[in-house]
Every structure is written in structure tokens, then in C-alpha cells.
Steps between C-alpha positions, in 0.01 A plus 500: 500500500789740586658426165176584315460833692866590433465422127181702490669795658784489251260469207323809636835671538591418143167618371505835684864567400413432134201730526694782646774489247244476223329813629839672543583422137170641381560813702821580309286624209317752723567873447685722740314792650680799668340465839790637681662399844312595808681726744555308825510700821691347794400569862747280686772763480291721742504790247282375218672516159473361150710188471738663254583778753630278777876420545456144616407153368122475530256260340124546505266199463136564389172343604454262199858364560405434863147357463400408149467119476740456795478238774583778747696283747809720530651835399754314285242429238487869408847612612724241324514755221695742714868483415721407801207409719534127596216325688467150636257301707155560345373165636595500871258745655644446850832665403366765256678619192879547494549820320842619401590832330868521408572244769314682771256246653691192374592415857142457616412170665130596503308817422650795323831674614682802375219616258245764605137403433241773480120467446319819405785694670473309830794286588460116505861479608552515876743742670735201550518454120299176461196492273246272345250497226247257631245781556527640150207430274634473144148484364447855633837647385504775237880578471836390642807723497836348554804712584802274424782606731585654836239749607565569872505875431123460426386236749776421747568158634484194272467694176736314269207531255137615521178323383204745518158340452204715404145364544225533250263795529144523378395596142253780421219243443453277809564129432489155658712198390536146609798279407533124558804296419605144569780265397747223581615424855169603646521867395189706541456883511187714523514870484223764520561858421296826487578868458381828362509870537272766659522873506740497796630141528666234293473152650611145437451177707617148449445156663707205397543148621787273383546129582764256376605154603848542355720293276713367789378309805418725791475818298133595539406869525200715545469872481199737523529870448261802527635832385387845410620835370300821545620829360304802629501838319473754780503800273750769428752234384495307829474131498477219759595143397381226733609139454442179698580130470411199696690174439413164651742218418402204717713250318843523325692185556876476459619183324863596569812472290615147392840364386602388154426133570139583612451715187611208280267255684192716517497869405159554660611368842523707816765478764391228739571718814286778361207263453554345851510842671213653282725795400345812345354831596162660559440874506229760534586852408311829477632824343342844495667803350421867417676751274392860511625765245426869494644809325744688728573864397611588147613205296514274812326176602494338845447129529445310825461124540426264777429133540461216749553129436424213736630148432437175684759252373578137597772280349569137586865406442698176515822675604800502730539451797146360526196520270306808600225736399530879467193696620519868408267784583607809300382857479658723242411873491647799344460819295674777333479854373644645172501839343553537126576839336556616147678831427826623351862498634737743340243551226478123421196283563531312829286254695564354838335282763593494865347284772528244766382141571441329839427134517463279810491116514395322816531119513406266788693188399446166674634150408329187620619139474364339178406155610429359148249769414371560857616798700679422828698689757606856467858519384557870427316827574626854417367834379673651201467865407650626169463873438623703202508883469609654170528846358553555129549754217477456121566779255467530123676793325465555127829647393370537143219361285707187458697461818346414847697453823354299781615491861371299795594447863342312787600426856352207696520398862401141561465349843448141604387438860460150644322442834548133613205349695642141501751536786559146591808510272608853609397842392579557129353851480697755313497779250674564163506843328596537131532827308573577136506788254397418139592740226414484135622705193352461159507667159281456191573646158256499204698400194178566299132524556486116510838394647651576838828417678532483881756434771460460868672418830265366756535310829327246704526371862330201648471394863452145616132437572364345820534153357859561368595620845423162649771392740699198377546402864140397504395742762298829482624849432694549176823415329751751640748460210249570214485846340338677207624490140576802278513538129598763244361475149660660187270482195460641158210442258343577169129493412276609233241423237546386139216641291155492642486138607832381649680574824844395634709550815866409584666524839849409626584504865773435755412447866735472799357341812657504846409242768263296274240310705520129424302207636664195659315194591544344850327159522204617288464854641623814312730742677681795352851641477673790330716401207753779472485666156339402169466653156220487245532604135245451230324604181122518461308533170133515410335549165126528422405457137155548363517439124126527464193590704449136546842371593707603800826356611710547814864395547727545800848380584734548798858392534649522850816419675448490883800382705632504853811724494581410857321240709692305759342298780723511802498361855693609805637268770752587765545849350597347163281582193491227233347519151272191480357575150589751234228575246672808348456500124194271499171583335224610730256207539143542380610733209508422132744622240247508204126565517293532185128556446303513175129536427295529179136588525215543253158665515235477242231760435234233568641475863728196477830537686803274554845531652793264504792580739831334578738545791858379495685479833874423508673267749525618859695385801317374809782559753765752592775249419366475138522121543143435386393643153125484414439462126337775312165460329258638242129519576222604253140593577199556276169686556217546258146642527235719355299802609143493362275797544128416541307815555644659810661172618847384414571128519864395500590122510865429516746204515855486619774236478795533745828325429388434142784261415488313834849608610650360824618790705500634853262774605738597781849421630554520872837662553755321709242243610589249768508143390539610133124556478535781253214409260135589475391339169239685281199334341520373145251598231178622664186656373244748634186657345246751600248759400436866598155661471482876521199728459408860562270588781335800326 
């Protein structure tokens, strides 16, 4: 029976591939219309600007690229097209996506590190630098902006790159839509959306529910989200944006990493200990935020934001020294104020923004004995308070019609306070204070109305987060030897349009990092150490070609060389320091030398659409010693569908095939994993299908 299903799937694959290329061949005869390229305005740089006036590497991904015909399991579905952005781990919902921008974030053992995540201007990244995307509803996302490179002058701690997510808003005519999708490995997703506009308010609300059994054993997940965005026009150019999100994730099991022998025997297997101890996480999170803007004097604007997030998180682990469960009660609050002004300086046009951010994270962390899935005795109890205070300035000075000079500076004060309540092993209370100033200098020159050249020097600093600070001794408090990492980025780039249909961008960069934070596995539990110095050089290229109104293509490529310049592991005994291991000159694990993405899409006036994409990932090393090399892979995906208008109703059935050619690859590599359990195999060819029904309410 399995053989028949497998053959049927591959017959379907062959049929759809043949159909899409037949339609693409037909489309070559279509005429070219001068529709022109839309101007893209970027908000993530704090001062909004057209993309071609920003001296930094930025990619903007639009709504159809995020939602149309997508399965909507992970951000990587839409963001693989971004050059230099490397994402892993779509299918383990307990550990979240591993997102790496120019090597920042590659160290993450779970969640997101070193990359700032924003949702409608509200930080999803905590003051300690950790972030997650489990509360982001891709089916309600309108645009994603990615700043590729150090951006601490904008956002402070853990800003090796920025991903700014902007939610949908309501159209002029109120609507309601329902989307249902289902597929292999027990996948089901239902989404209901509605939105519209009144004289004084634009509104949008969304409810989604996702369930999946998973390809591997013990990888089930469920996630329900309810979110909304309300933009109030208060008159006299004053606006109030209110957003909320509620996320309930009662199940997200962790199948664990497995070794090469287990992969060869059964790719879908879970680590036995993870099954025995019922590892995985549950969470419940609520987020509310407000952004208020008002004119302030002549040519000025004042923007204030505030937010509060509460998170109840539980995570069962099979780790050293005993299996335990983390129970975390978190409150995350903050706000900021910014003033923007446009005027002249020395007779030249000038804009600047000055402001401050205050963020406060309070965690009550407990660990209980994990007695094969049942919670036992209390093993650990401490309060952790992480606060961040930052002041910033950004300035844009137009030296001429063609030349613009940008300057930025930010100073952050980060404090980590631990109050130990589990005193049977002594009082591990303590405090760490970390400060940093982050400058940025940039220049952009218009070679012509359609081509621009830029150069920039930017910086990033990144503190260990509360998990990174875990004490290798096994007690409470924090690791006293661990400190933040700092980076300086030198970059030059060229971007522009070719005719009315095509766009390109090219960037070269060189980054120097001091005290790189690197994970080391101790009997199955990750701890962190500073790795001395490292260097990262690379080239990023992207090209969008639209030969006709019906055909669009997207190509991106990144070449990178990320190495440890100096990384020695030492031990001291009897006053004598000995070098135990020397990793100097090795490639940073979890990074890839070559990364290529290509997509070709077709839309027909009758409503048919199709897209075929391909991602090539080069080899990567799984350990600091570079003793374990993980083979590269190429994965292709296909999606097809049609939008049919029936009166005021739009019906859109769609079909998607992931891993079109049934490639064996790993969805994630666990860096420096104990017991050589580096691998999390990805599913082979799998299919999903669904339908969206949308109609106007007037």
C-alpha cells in the first residue's frame, strides 16, 4: 500500500511539473507591458525611507510571497529568498527556527539569538537577546523587512540583523475569509480573518489553529492564535495603533537529535530518552502593544510606544545531571519615545530621530525532577531580572542631490540580576552589568536615477541570555566567566533597477567579532563559552527578473567564509594554564559557505498561479573541531492554485509539494551535540492542499 501511495505521489509530481513548464513555455510568447517597479518604503530603519535611499543591505518580502499557496509552517518558507539569511528547523516546534544572518544566530541551541525580531514595531526579542516566532501568525502578515547586518545603533542588544514583521490591515471594503489546509504527517490548519475600515478606524482580526503529527516520532505540535490590529485616526495627523496577540501552544514535542547510525536505520525515529521523558514544551503567551504618533512643532513628529507580554512556558528535558523540567513564568514590559525632525543643516536637507527605549524582563524560573514525564521534586528556583535601557540618535544629511550621509549612535546599559530562592545548595544570587556604545556611519550615492552605491560601518553587541548564562557547575546563579560578544561590520553595496521590470542588489562585507558566544554540550545540556576572535567575510547577490507580466523570477546567492581567528580552550591547575584544544582557523559550525535560492513563478489572467523554488545549502560542520561535516543538499518545492471570482466571492484552491524530489537532508543540525546526536532529519516528499474563500461584507 505504501508503495502505491509513493508511486501515486510521484506520478502527481511529474504531472504538475510537466504542467507548470508547459504553462511557462506558453507564457514566453506573452507581451511585455511597462508596468514599472513599485517604490518600497522601509520602516525598520526607524526613519522611513524608500529602499534605494538606505545605506544598508535590506530585503523586503511582500504578502503574496508570504501567504499565497504556502503551508505557513515557518518563516523560512517566505524568507529563503533573502541572500545571506540561513534558516533551519522548520519541523521541530519545540526548538523554534534557527535563524542566522551573516553568522549571527548560528550558535542558537533553541529559539533565536543575535537577531532582533519586531512585530508592528513591538519587540518580540527580549532584553536578554533571545527571541521566538511561535506567536507570529504568517497567515496574517502583510510584509517582512530584513536588515542583513549589525544594527545595534538602531535596536541595541542582539541586533546582528533585524527582522521586522508587519501585520495585515483592513481594506476599504470590509471582508471575511476562511482558509482550510491539510496534508501529510497529520497537518491541518484553519484560519479565519476579517477586516475593514470606518471613518476613524482601520481594523483587522485573525484566528488560526494549526495541528501536525510530525514526520518524526514524538514531534506532534498544536498552536492556536488570535490576533488583531487596530489603527485609530485621531484627527490632526494623530494616530494610535493597538495590537494584540494570544498564543496557546499546548503541545510541541521534541524528538531530539539522533546520531548517524540512527539516521541510517530510521530517519523518522526519535531519541529514545526524549520519548521516555516526554520531552517538549507548552506555552501560553499574550501580547498587547500601543504605538501613538502625533505632530510635534514644525516639521516634527513624536512617537511613543508601550507594550506588555506575559508568557507561561514549560519545557521537559532529558538532560544532565538529571532529567528535569523548566517551568517559567515571564513578564516582559517596555516602551520608548522618539522624536523625528526634518529641517536643514548648513543649508542642506537634514532629518534626524532621537529617542530612548526601556525594556524589562522578569522571569521566575523553577526546575523540577522529570520522572519520565511526571514532575517530581523541586531542584532549582530563582528569579531573573534582565533590564535594558538605551538612548539613540540617527541622522540623515543630504550633502547634494546625489550624496547622502548617515550617522547613528546608541548607548545601552543592560543588567542581569539573579535572586536565588533554592538555598539548600548555597546562595547563588548575584548581578551582572554590561554596557556598550554602538556607532554607525553610512553613505549612499546615486550613480543615476535607477542605480545607487553605498558603504557603511556598523556595529553589534550581544549579551548572553538567561539560558546562556546557565552555570556549568550545575548550580544556580550564572556563569561568572561568560561575557558579551562585539562585532564591527564593514560593508559596500550596489543596487538598482534594470528597465521597468528587473531589480538587483550586490553586497560585500567583512565582520570582525570579539568574544564570540559558542555552545558546548556537557552530557546533553548546552552551556556557553567565549571563543576569542572570529572573522566573517562574504558576498551577497539578489536578482529579480520579470520578463513579462505573467512570469516572475527571484534568484539569490551568498558566499561566506566564517572562521575562528583565535579560539583556544584552556584549563588551569596548580597555577599552570594548559591549552586543551585549539580551534583557531576552523570554520564556525552551523554556517555554510554557499547558499543559493531560485524561484520561477507564473500567473495567468484567468487566475491560475504556480511557483517552483529551489534551495541549495552547502556542507556545514557540526562541531568546533570541524571533525564532523554534514553534507549539503538541494530541496525543491512547488505550489499551484487558482483564484476564481464568483460575484463578490473569491475562491482559491491550492496545492503544494514540499521536497519535490524526495531529498534526504536534515532540517536542523545540533551544534556540538553530546553523543554525536547532531541530526534532525527532514521529511521526504510531502503534500498539502487547501482552499481559501473570501467575500465582501458590503
